[in-house]
C-alpha positions in Angstrom: 22.2 -10.4 179.7 20.0 -13.4 178.9 20.4 -15.7 175.7 18.0 -13.6 173.5 19.9 -10.7 174.4 22.9 -11.7 173.8 22.0 -13.5 169.8 20.2 -9.9 169.0 23.4 -8.3 169.9 25.3 -10.7 167.4 22.5 -10.4 165.0 23.0 -6.6 165.0 26.8 -6.8 165.3 26.9 -8.7 162.1 24.2 -6.6 160.2 26.5 -3.8 161.0 29.4 -5.4 159.8 27.7 -6.2 156.6 26.6 -3.0 156.2 29.5 -1.5 156.1 30.9 -3.5 153.1 27.9 -2.6 151.2 28.6 1.1 151.5 31.7 0.6 149.9 30.3 -1.2 147.3 26.8 -0.8 146.7 27.2 2.5 144.8 28.9 1.4 142.4 26.9 -1.4 141.4 23.7 1.3 141.3 26.0 3.5 139.0 26.3 0.4 136.6 22.7 -0.3 136.7 21.8 3.1 136.1 24.5 3.6 133.3 23.6 0.7 131.4 19.6 1.2 132.1 20.6 4.9 130.5 21.7 3.1 127.1 19.5 0.3 127.2 15.5 1.5 127.8 13.7 -1.0 129.0 16.3 -3.3 129.8 16.6 -2.4 133.9 14.9 -5.5 135.1 17.1 -7.3 132.8 20.3 -5.4 133.7 19.9 -6.1 137.4 19.6 -9.7 136.6 22.5 -9.7 135.2 24.2 -8.7 138.1 22.3 -10.3 140.8 23.2 -13.7 138.7 27.1 -12.6 138.1 27.6 -12.2 141.4 25.6 -15.6 142.7 27.5 -17.7 140.1 24.6 -18.5 137.9 23.7 -18.1 134.1 20.9 -16.0 132.7 18.6 -16.7 129.5 17.7 -14.3 127.3 14.6 -14.7 125.0 13.0 -13.2 122.7 12.3 -12.1 119.3 15.5 -10.9 116.5 16.5 -7.2 116.7 16.0 -6.7 120.4 19.8 -6.4 121.5 20.4 -9.2 123.5 23.9 -9.9 122.4 24.9 -6.1 122.6 23.4 -5.7 126.6 25.2 -9.1 127.5 28.7 -7.5 125.5 28.0 -4.2 127.4 27.4 -5.8 130.9 30.2 -8.1 130.5 32.6 -5.0 130.0 30.8 -2.4 132.3 31.4 -4.7 135.8 34.9 -5.7 135.0 34.5 -9.8 135.1 37.4 -10.1 133.3 39.4 -13.2 132.4 38.8 -14.8 129.2 35.7 -14.2 127.2 34.2 -17.3 124.9 31.5 -16.6 122.1 29.1 -18.6 119.6 26.1 -18.6 117.2 25.2 -22.1 117.7 23.2 -24.0 114.9 22.5 -27.6 114.1 25.8 -27.9 111.7 28.3 -26.6 115.3 30.7 -28.9 116.0 32.0 -29.9 119.2 35.8 -28.7 118.0 34.4 -24.7 117.8 33.1 -25.0 121.6 35.7 -27.5 122.9 38.5 -27.9 121.3 40.2 -29.9 118.4 41.3 -33.2 119.2 45.2 -32.8 120.0 46.4 -34.6 117.2 49.9 -36.0 118.1 48.4 -37.3 121.4 46.2 -39.2 119.5 48.6 -40.3 116.8 51.3 -41.0 119.2 49.9 -42.3 122.3 45.7 -42.8 121.5 44.9 -40.2 123.9 41.9 -38.5 122.5 42.5 -34.9 124.6 41.2 -31.9 123.5 43.0 -28.7 123.3 40.8 -26.5 124.9 42.9 -22.8 124.8 40.9 -20.4 123.6 37.2 -22.1 123.8 34.6 -22.5 125.9 36.1 -24.9 128.8 38.6 -21.8 129.6 36.4 -19.2 129.5 35.8 -17.5 132.2 32.2 -15.9 130.9 30.4 -16.8 127.8 27.7 -15.8 125.6 26.3 -18.5 123.7 23.6 -17.5 121.1 20.9 -19.5 119.4 21.5 -21.9 122.2 18.9 -24.3 121.6 19.6 -24.7 117.8 23.0 -26.9 118.8 22.7 -30.2 118.9 22.6 -33.0 121.0 26.3 -33.7 121.1 27.7 -30.3 121.8 24.5 -29.6 124.0 25.5 -32.5 126.1 29.1 -31.6 125.9 28.0 -27.9 127.7 26.0 -29.4 130.5 28.5 -30.9 133.2 30.3 -27.2 132.1 27.6 -25.2 133.3 26.3 -26.9 136.1 29.6 -28.9 137.8 32.4 -26.4 136.2 33.8 -30.0 134.7 34.9 -30.8 131.2 35.2 -34.0 130.5 38.0 -34.2 128.2 40.0 -37.6 127.5 41.2 -39.9 130.6 39.4 -37.0 133.3 37.7 -34.3 134.3 38.8 -30.7 133.3 38.1 -28.2 136.2 36.5 -25.3 134.5 36.8 -21.3 135.4 33.2 -20.4 133.5 31.6 -18.1 136.3 28.9 -16.5 134.3 27.2 -17.6 131.3 24.3 -15.6 128.7 22.5 -18.1 126.5 20.2 -16.2 124.3 17.8 -17.6 121.9 14.7 -16.2 119.6 12.7 -19.5 120.5 12.4 -22.0 123.1 13.0 -25.7 123.3 12.0 -27.6 120.8 11.1 -30.6 122.8 11.2 -31.7 126.3 14.8 -33.3 125.5 16.0 -29.9 126.2 14.6 -29.9 129.7 17.9 -30.3 131.1 19.9 -27.8 129.9 16.9 -25.4 129.8 17.0 -25.9 133.6 20.7 -24.7 133.8 20.1 -21.1 133.2 18.7 -19.8 136.6 17.6 -16.5 136.3 15.6 -16.0 132.5 14.1 -13.2 131.0 12.0 -12.1 128.0 13.1 -9.5 125.8 11.1 -7.2 123.9 10.9 -4.4 121.3 10.6 -1.8 123.1 6.9 0.1 124.0 7.3 3.6 125.4 7.2 6.0 123.0 9.6 8.1 125.0 12.2 5.2 125.3 12.3 4.8 121.7 12.8 8.2 120.5 15.6 8.2 123.3 16.9 4.9 121.9 16.5 6.5 118.0 18.1 9.8 119.4 21.2 8.5 121.7 23.2 6.6 119.4 24.7 3.2 119.4 25.2 2.3 123.4 28.2 3.4 124.7 30.1 0.6 126.0 32.2 1.0 128.8 33.9 -0.1 132.7 31.7 0.9 135.1 33.8 -0.7 137.6 36.6 -3.3 138.2 36.9 -7.3 139.0 37.0 -6.0 143.1 33.6 -4.8 143.2 32.2 -8.0 141.8 34.2 -10.0 144.6 33.4 -7.4 147.2 29.6 -7.9 146.6 30.2 -12.1 146.6 31.9 -11.8 149.8 29.2 -9.6 151.1 26.7 -12.0 149.8 28.5 -14.3 152.0 27.9 -12.8 154.9 24.2 -11.9 154.1 22.3 -14.5 156.8 19.4 -16.9 155.7 17.2 -17.3 159.1 14.5 -19.6 159.8 12.4 -17.2 159.3 13.5 -16.5 155.4 13.2 -20.3 155.0 9.4 -20.7 156.2 8.5 -17.6 154.0 10.6 -19.6 151.1 7.8 -22.2 152.0 5.2 -20.3 152.5 6.0 -19.4 148.3 6.6 -22.4 147.0 2.8 -23.5 148.6 1.7 -20.4 146.6 3.6 -20.9 143.7 2.1 -24.4 143.6 -0.9 -23.7 144.3 -1.1 -21.4 141.0 -0.1 -24.7 139.8 3.6 -24.5 138.7 6.0 -27.5 139.3 9.6 -26.4 140.5 12.2 -28.6 141.5 14.0 -28.9 145.0 17.0 -27.9 143.1 15.8 -24.4 142.0 14.3 -24.2 145.0 17.7 -25.0 147.0 19.8 -22.6 144.3 17.3 -19.8 144.6 18.7 -18.9 147.8 22.0 -17.9 146.8 20.2 -15.7 144.6 18.0 -14.0 147.4 20.9 -13.2 148.9 22.8 -12.0 145.6 20.1 -9.5 145.4 20.0 -8.2 148.5 23.6 -7.5 148.3 22.9 -5.8 144.5 19.8 -3.7 146.2 22.3 -2.8 149.1 20.4 -4.5 151.6 22.4 -6.4 154.5 19.4 -8.8 155.0 17.3 -10.3 152.4 13.7 -7.8 152.1 10.3 -7.8 151.1 11.1 -6.6 147.4 14.2 -8.7 146.8 11.9 -11.7 146.9 10.2 -11.1 143.5 13.7 -12.1 142.0 12.2 -15.7 142.1 9.3 -14.5 139.4 12.1 -14.6 137.0 13.4 -17.8 138.0 10.6 -20.4 138.0 8.4 -19.8 135.0 8.8 -21.7 131.9 7.1 -19.4 129.7 7.6 -15.9 129.7 3.6 -15.2 129.6 3.7 -17.4 133.2 5.8 -14.7 134.9 2.5 -12.4 135.4 1.1 -15.3 137.9 3.8 -16.1 139.3 4.7 -12.3 140.2 1.1 -12.5 141.6 1.8 -16.2 144.2 4.9 -14.8 145.2 3.8 -11.4 146.3 1.0 -12.5 148.1 2.9 -14.9 149.6 5.9 -12.5 150.5 4.6 -9.0 150.5 0.5 -8.5 150.5 0.3 -5.5 151.2 3.4 -4.3 148.6 1.2 -6.6 146.5 -1.7 -4.2 146.2 0.2 -1.5 146.0 2.2 -2.5 142.8 -1.7 -3.0 141.5 -3.1 0.1 142.4 0.4 1.6 141.1 0.2 0.0 137.6 -3.6 0.9 137.3 -2.5 5.0 137.6 0.9 4.1 135.4 -1.6 2.5 132.8 -4.2 4.9 133.4 -2.0 8.1 132.8 -0.4 6.2 129.4 -3.9 5.5 128.3 -4.5 9.2 127.8 -3.4 10.8 124.2 0.0 13.2 124.1 -0.4 16.8 124.2 1.0 17.1 120.5 -2.6 15.8 119.7 -4.1 18.9 120.5 -1.1 21.5 119.2 -1.2 19.1 115.9 -4.9 19.6 115.3 -5.5 15.5 115.5 -7.8 16.5 118.4 -10.1 18.9 119.0 -9.9 20.4 123.3 -13.5 18.7 123.9 -12.0 15.3 122.1 -9.3 15.1 123.9 -10.6 16.0 127.7 -13.5 13.4 126.7 -10.8 10.8 126.8 -9.0 12.5 129.5 -11.4 12.3 132.0 -12.6 8.8 132.9 -8.6 8.2 133.6 -8.3 10.9 135.6 -11.0 9.6 137.6 -9.0 6.6 137.8 -5.9 7.7 139.1 -7.4 10.0 141.7 -9.2 6.5 142.7 -5.8 4.9 142.9 -4.4 7.7 144.6 -7.3 7.9 147.3 -6.6 3.7 147.7 -2.8 4.0 147.9 -3.4 6.6 150.9 -5.7 4.3 152.3 -3.8 1.6 152.3 -0.4 3.2 153.6 -3.2 3.8 156.7 -4.2 0.6 157.4 -0.4 -1.0 157.2 1.0 1.3 159.4 4.3 2.1 158.7 6.4 3.4 156.2 7.1 -0.2 154.2 5.0 1.6 151.0 6.1 4.4 151.0 7.9 4.3 147.8 4.8 3.1 146.2 2.7 6.3 147.3 5.3 8.5 146.0 5.1 6.4 142.2 1.1 7.3 142.8 1.8 10.6 143.5 4.0 11.3 141.1 1.8 10.6 138.2 -1.6 12.1 139.8 1.7 15.7 139.5 2.0 14.9 135.8 -1.6 14.6 134.8 -2.1 18.0 136.6 0.3 19.3 135.1 -1.3 18.0 131.5 -4.4 19.2 132.8 -3.1 22.8 133.1 -1.5 22.7 129.8 -5.3 22.1 128.1 -6.3 24.9 130.2 -3.7 27.3 128.5 -4.1 26.2 125.2 -5.6 28.6 122.4 -5.8 26.3 119.2 -3.9 28.6 116.9 -6.9 29.8 114.2 -6.7 28.5 110.8 -6.8 30.8 108.0 
């Protein structure tokens, strides 16, 4: 057996070990994501991002207008995945003093020994998880004190540094940093999500009728530890490094400057996303997590998504665009209730529906042709999504054809 065969055998053996470990934990991870997504509509990407960050040991920033459930989602997530240990929360503003986050000075030590040592019990330096709300309103003293805790997991307390057990922090804000002086602090939150108001009508209705989200423990801390152990086994190969370099070139070409530190940290996030998705290696779809890491303002995300997709998965990117087009066309068709309520006549409804129907049919033909061009099963899931849109459209067309408006007396 030649050297190449031996290497292949070793790789296959390692992959089998990873797959066996993944089978034990991926089902519970998927259950946690699905359960939380049911309670928090239109938040599945954020939930998956929170779990990815927790596995990778990175921090998450939730940006968006007030009243979008950022704090509730964070608390529900931390409870659901059983992160355990001490948890710390604080609502920050300009008047927040260091004592609130880092603990008061030990007065006895100050008076008797002139030692300025803080009592950090129940404060951020001793927390395993943290939620910091309105994070960019903190003053410079508090913000600078948090920097080393977030990055190096060290708190400079009195005569020497104190090691912090912090594994996962979520910051939330209704606004972006006021100026570039907060850039280093902003950069500590590797994954970022814009949390907006519920857009989809059905999701909104579900939210209104579903009551308050149920916060339940879905799995204990051992599952998270197992996910981290599997993440450590997932390889980052020379081919992965080449693909990351291609993505960096594409991102640069699109006009985005990203630090070397962020690119280095992205490896752990990519491996964590693969583990969360149940992949034994970094798959094509896992690369899109980078779009949640590299933006400075949320309106940049779409451009980053395009650049990453074209470099990492050109066929998949085309397929996603086709799916988005089909879904958009379907959403632009009026709801059937418009006919039932008499707000639209059948001719009016069909006049609006006809061009959208043509667009969906065109999307189905395009993605079918793309599948033939690719020649494998890599875009099957996208074909199925367009087919599902077409099936939903056909059902609506049949309902319209059977509809007979009630005669008004």
